[in-house]
LOTIDREN-126626 format. One record per residue (C-alpha): x, y negated, z; residue in one letter. Coordinates in steps of 0.25 Angstrom, whole numbers, plus 5000, padded with zeros to 4 digits. Each point is the difference from the previous one (the first is absolute). Example, Ala and Ser with C-alpha at 12.3 -4.5 7.8 and 13.67 -1.06 7.14 Angstrom:
// residues 2
504950185031A 500649864998S 
This chain:
// residues 711
503951394745M 500649875006A 500450005015K 499449905009F 500849895005I 500550015014K 499649885009V 501249955007K 499949955014K 500349855001V 500349925013M 498749925003K 500149855004A 499849975014K 498649954999R 498650025005V 499450124993Q 498749964992R 499050084992L 499949954986R 498549974996G 499650015015S 498550045000Q 500250084987D 501250075006S 499350035013F 498850054992R 500950104992S 500650055014L 498650025005L 499650084988M 501250085001N 499750035015K 498650044997L 500450104989R 501150055009K 499150035011E 499050064991G 501050124998G 500049994985R 501150104996A 499749984986D 500449855001L 501450025005K 500549934987C 499249875003I 500150005016I 501249935006R 500450095011E 501249925005Q 499449865003V 500949935010P 499350005014K 500249855002H 499349974987I 498850095003M 499949945014D 500049864994M 498850044992M 499350065011L 500349885009A 499249914992V 498749975007P 498650034993L 499749855000H 501349974992K 499650094989R 499349954987A 498950115001G 499549945013Y 498849914999P 500349864997V 498949955008A 499550115010R 498649985005K 499750005015K 499650145005G 500450064986S 500650145000F 501550005004D 500950054989P 500950075009K 498950115003N 499750014985W 499550144996Q 499350064989T 498750085001V 500850135000E 500949955011G 501249964991K 500949905007K 500149874991V 501249915002I 499949854996V 500749974987D 501249914997F 499349964987S 498749944996R 499149994988E 499749864994S 498550025000W 499850065014L 499249915009P 500749935012D 499250085011E 500450134994Y 501250095003S 500850084991Q 500750135004G 500750134995V 499750145004K 500450144997S 499050074990T 499450145004N 500550134997K 499650044985L 499050114999A 500850094990C 500650135000K 501449955002K 499649905011G 500949895004G 499949875008N 499549874994G 500849884997G 499549865004T 498849914997Y 499749855001T 498749975007V 499249885005Y 499249975013M 498949905003N 499949945013P 499050115005E 501150104998G 499450074987R 501150054991T 499949984985F 500950074989Y 499749914988H 499749854997K 498750044994W 499550065013Q 500449875007V 499249924990E 498850105001D 500049985015A 500049855000T 499249974988G 501149914994E 501050014989T 501449965004Y 501049934990S 501550025001I 500149865007S 498950035010H 501150055010G 500949884998W 500249985015N 500550145002G 501049984988V 500549885006V 500250075014R 500750114993L 501049904994A 500249945014Q 500250135007L 501050044990T 500849875002L 500050015015E 500550144999T 501149964990M 500649915011R 500649894991L 501349945004D 500049875007S 500649874994D 501150005010A 500550144996S 499849984985F 500649864998F 501350035008K 500450074987L 500149864994L 501349925001S 500149875008A 500049924987R 498750074996E 499349995013R 500349854999A 499149994988V 498950105004L 498749944996P 498849995009K 498750084997I 499349864998S 500949984988E 499450114992F 498850024991Y 499550145000F 499250054987A 499550144997V 499750034985V 498850104999S 498950044991A 498950105000R 500650085012R 498749995008T 499350114992R 500850125004S 500450075013D 501549994998K 499849854996G 499349965012L 501050075009K 501149934993G 499349875002I 499850025015A 501550055001T 500549874994V 499149905007Q 500350075013T 501549994998A 499949854997F 499049975011K 500850075011S 501249924996A 499149875003G 499749964986V 498750004991D 500450024986P 499249954988V 499450114991W 500149964985Y 498950094993V 499250014987D 498749924999A 499150134999E 500650055014S 500049875008L 498850025008E 500450155003E 501349955006Y 499349895008R 499050105005A 501250075007L 500449875007G 501249974991L 500449864997N 499850024985A 500049914988K 499950024985V 501450014993G 499650074987G 500950104994K 501350055005L 501049894994T 499049885002P 499750045014A 501550015003R 500249864994N 498849945008M 500750065013A 501349934996L 499349874997R 499250005014D 501350035007A 500849894993R 498849905003K 500150035015Y 501649994999G 500150145005K 500850134996V 499150094992C 499950155004V 499350094991Q 499650145004S 499350124993S 498750055006D 500450145001D 501349995009I 500050095013S 501349985006Q 501249905000W 501450065004E 501449965001Y 501350095001R 501349955006H 501250095000G 501450024993K 500250034986K 500150144995A 501450074999E 499850024985D 498949994990R 499550155000S 498650025004M 500450085013D 500849885005A 498949904996L 498950085007N 500950025012A 500349855001A 498549974999H 499650095011K 501149955009A 499649864998A 499249925011E 498550004996H 499249885002Y 498550004998V 499649854998I 498849914997S 499949934986P 500249875007V 501350055006Q 500450054986A 499749864994A 500849925011R 501250104999F 500149984984M 499949855000V 501049995011A 501050084992R 499649924987M 500349865007R 501350055006A 500650044986A 501349944998P 499749944986E 499749864999E 498750034992V 499350105009K 499150114994P 498549975001K 499550144998L 500150115010G 499550144999G 500150155005V 500550124994Y 499250064989C 499850145006L 499550055013A 501350065004S 501349925000C 501050125001S 500649974987R 500349865004T 501050045011F 501150024989A 500049854998G 499749865007D 498849975009V 499549904990E 500049984985S 500149874993R 499650044985Y 499050115001H 498550024999F 499149955011C 498750085000I 498749925001G 499550085011D 500649915011F 500949884997F 500249865005V 500249874992D 500749895007D 499549874993H 500450044986S 499449944987K 499850134993I 498750064997T 499550134994F 499850024985D 498550014998E 500250074987N 500450125008L 499050105006T 501050105006L 501549995003K 499949855003E 500950025012D 501250034990Y 499749874993D 499949925013F 501450065005T 500749974987C 499549865000A 500549985014H 501450054997I 500049914987Q 499649885008E 500750015013Y 501150104997G 499650115009S 498950075008V 500150075013M 499550155001R 500250065014I 500350144996N 499850065014R 498649945001M 498950094994T 498550005000V 499150124999T 499049974989A 499050094991K 500449934987H 499450094988Y 499150095009S 499149895006N 498749964993E 499749864995G 501049885000G 501150014989A 499750154998C 498849964993S 500849934989N 500850134997R 499550104990D 500350154998A 500749984987K 500949895006G 499549894989V 500049895010E 501350045006E 500750004986R 499349864997K 500649945012N 501450064999I 500049944986A 499849865005I 501150025011L 501050054989M 499749884992R 500249905011K 501250075007W 500750084989P 501350015008N 499450035013A 498850104998I 500350144994F 499250134998D 500150095012H 500850124996R 499250115006R 498649945003R 499049974989Q 499449865000N 501049955011E 501149904999V 501349965007N 500549865003L 501449994998R 500649865000W 501150014990K 501149925006E 500050065014H 499550144997C 501250034991E 501049965012E 499250095009E 500150114991E 501549994998E 500150005016K 499150125000D 500850074990E 501249995009G 499350045013R 499350124993T 501450054995R 500649985014K 498850075007A 500150124990N 501550015002A 499750015015K 499150124998R 501050064990G 499149994988R 501049924991V 500950094991K 500849924990P 499750094988T 500349974985I 498749994992R 500350084987K 498650004994R 499649894991S 498849915002S 499149954989S 499949875007Y 501549985001L 500750074989P 501450055004L 500649944987K 499349865002G 500949885004V 499649925013L 500049854997I 499949905011R 498849904999T 500049865005C 499150045012K 500849985013K 499850105012A 499849945014L 501050105007S 501549984998P 500350154999Y 499050024989I 500749894992E 501350065002T 499650144995R 499349944988L 501349934996A 500650145001T 499150084991V 499749894990A 500450044985N 500250145004R 499250124995T 499050085009M 500950124999A 501249935005A 499349935012V 499350125005C 501150104998A 500349995015G 501349924999S 499449865002L 499849965015R 499549875007F 499849965014T 498549985004D 499449905010A 500250095012S 501550014996G 500050144995T 500850034988N 499250094991R 499950054986V 499249924989Y 498950104996S 498950014990L 499049955011T 500949875001D 500049984985A 498550024999R 499849895012Y 500949904993D 499350024986V 498650005007M 500349875007K 500549934987G 501549995004Y 500450094989L 499550044986T 500350124991I 500649994987K 499950134992C 501150034990Q 499650044986Q 500750134996L 500550014985A 499350114993E 500950124998K 499950084986P 499450145002F 499950034985L 501150044990K 500449884992P 499249984987G 498850075006I 498749925003K 499150045011P 498650054995K 498849925003T 498650035001S 499049904994A 499050045010K 501049985011L 500449864994A 498549965000K 499750055014K 499949885010P 500850005012L 499350055012V 499949915012K 500250065014P 498750025007K 500149915012T 498550015004S 500350145005A 501049955010M 499149885004K 498950105003D 500950095009L 500549875007Q 498549965002E 499750135006L 501250005009K 499549865005Y 498650055002Q 500550125008Q 500949915009D 498849915003E 499150125004V 501150055010E 500249865005A 498549985002T 499950145008I 501149965009N 499449865002R 498650045003L 500050145006L 500650035014P 501350085001E 500150145005A 500450025015T 501350065004L 499250135003D 499350004987E 501449984993K 500650125007S 500350124991E 499350105010E 498749925001S 500049984985F 500350144997A 498850055009L 499149904992L 500450054987M 499850155004D 498649965004G 499849934987F 500550124992L 499150105008K 498849904997Y 500250004985L 500250155000L 498850045009K 499049894999K 500249944986V 500450144994L 501149944992L 501150094994K 501350015007E 500849924990T 498949894999S 500049995015A 501549995001K 500149894989S 498949925008Y 500850015013V 501349974993G 499449874993A 499449955013F 501350035008S 500849924990S 499049885002L 500150015015F 501550005000K 500049884990R 499049925007D 500150055015L 498549955003R 499250065011S 499250124999Y 498849935001E 500349894990A 500550114990S 498650065001A 499349864999G 499249954988E 501049884998E 501250094998Y 499250104991K 499649884991T 501549944999L 500550144996I 499050024990K 500449874993E 501550025001S 500750034987P 500750125007Q 498750075001N 499549974986K 501450054995N 499750135008G 498650024994H 499349965013G 500850115009Q 500349905011Y 498649945001Y 499450145000A 501050045011A 499649885009V 498550034998C 500350155005H 500849945012F 498949915003R 498950115000S 501050085008F 500249895010Y 498649975002Q 499750155003V 501150005010M 499649885007V 498550045001N 500450145004R 
């Protein structure tokens, strides 16, 4: 069994401590407190025993009227939520969350459940309840509807959802303009645009029909309104009235790319910078700090944690990007600015703060008076085409690698997700269009199915050559480089093949020098360990098979195989016997379909694992500890043996299968027992190849976890 990775302590930046997610984080602390006070000895695995006192005090210090569960409009003379109790006398605490259907005058709270009337006993967990102005407690939505005689839609409690977004924003404590813009240089501050120079647009469609969609809309609208701007929402015709009913400034934009183009045209008509945002962004962040010591993940994570953390508004983010773009040293300035494409920017601490030839994601970007429009033949991945068009027209873009947004992407309902299909037909259709338009810039992703990489050829090659030198230097620093002679032959580079120099020139001088040295020599001669060269970092090292593969892959060298003369193996005068059947038998072509199928399955498995990491919450430090997980697995094994009545070998195989999944994914216990995780594991190639054993293990763990929680 693989060992858990030990978490290293890293010095934190001297910044104000914030709670990510605010109201949601406060709610998880409240639920933990109720479970802990309930004395549930069987839930030690999911209860956080060592919560820092200052964080718990921060949660308890939030007044009731500053919690989302408090009535939005409390009637005069109504029951005070601070005295809320059930009929049985159970204390109810006002919740930090709120249902989207709950009427404005109602309260939402959380309470501990009663002790279960079973032989083994045990205390209850937690339960979400609702209270009307008269103080009556309800446990279900249908009970509230029966009491009022009304049917509540998901948007009935819109005011409460907006209030939830406002309270979350208040608790996050955004950084001020003065503290954030001090990161800009004097030249950049001189061209910092005013808010009035921007046109803010949100592209959305069909998000008003789900609870997640409504909360996303409220979060984005509140983020812009609190910054002093009222964005224009470009929506589909069918949903226009639903958006306007929420009080949004909405207009018909059509489908995804036509809506984006309409926003660009409107901004250019008013002579303003166009800022486009997705409708499911919950946070804008920026990290300011030193580069990592090397390119290892430990060093990258340490640099990321040590960096100063800024939580900013979308308006601050847009102004920051445009200031950096306009202060660029080139005569022709970049016209497109974007954020890093992942929610965490830890990997970017190995490189520069900004990238000039990389993909700018469409979730949040600025267009500074360009003439480029979106290709309306594309229904997905239109931002890749938009980025390529900008690089071709203006020479570069500006992606701020340390600026990130937290967006739901694939998991949200409506919007561009409606254009995707389970089989990926639409994805592949759009990828084909991109590759026809940009054959030297758009390439298939090596690990993720139906995804692409943008690699602007002229500049990515130069960066790769620099990275090769940096990686070699970092590995040497950690003692991982050992100059060994590669004796084994490769089918791709035969040892008796001759390396021939092509007409393609390398961008780095040291690459050109070593190419001249190895040209017209055999692979066996150049990889024997005697040929040396000096790399970009000044290190003198041996020319290896890896270097040869790189030079051939880049097109600097080509292989010419020598034809060997046939040696006689029969005595003179004796002719070899031939078979008529063998002579007539056609040559059998190698079956490449099997290899393609294996590669396809690998891509599918990588996609499943990436989806799990993207959608499901990570396990806490306590859950990752060996002691906690061992206790959980001991209980799981006993459950399979005594309750499910499995044989010992079967029970141990299921425990082993689930243990391997947990140590691979490191998702929380609750998420690992969830419906979404079970569905993803069921569809994974790993499970199908294992005849459903992993799916069965997750199903058994799901049953065990529910029994454990409800005990």
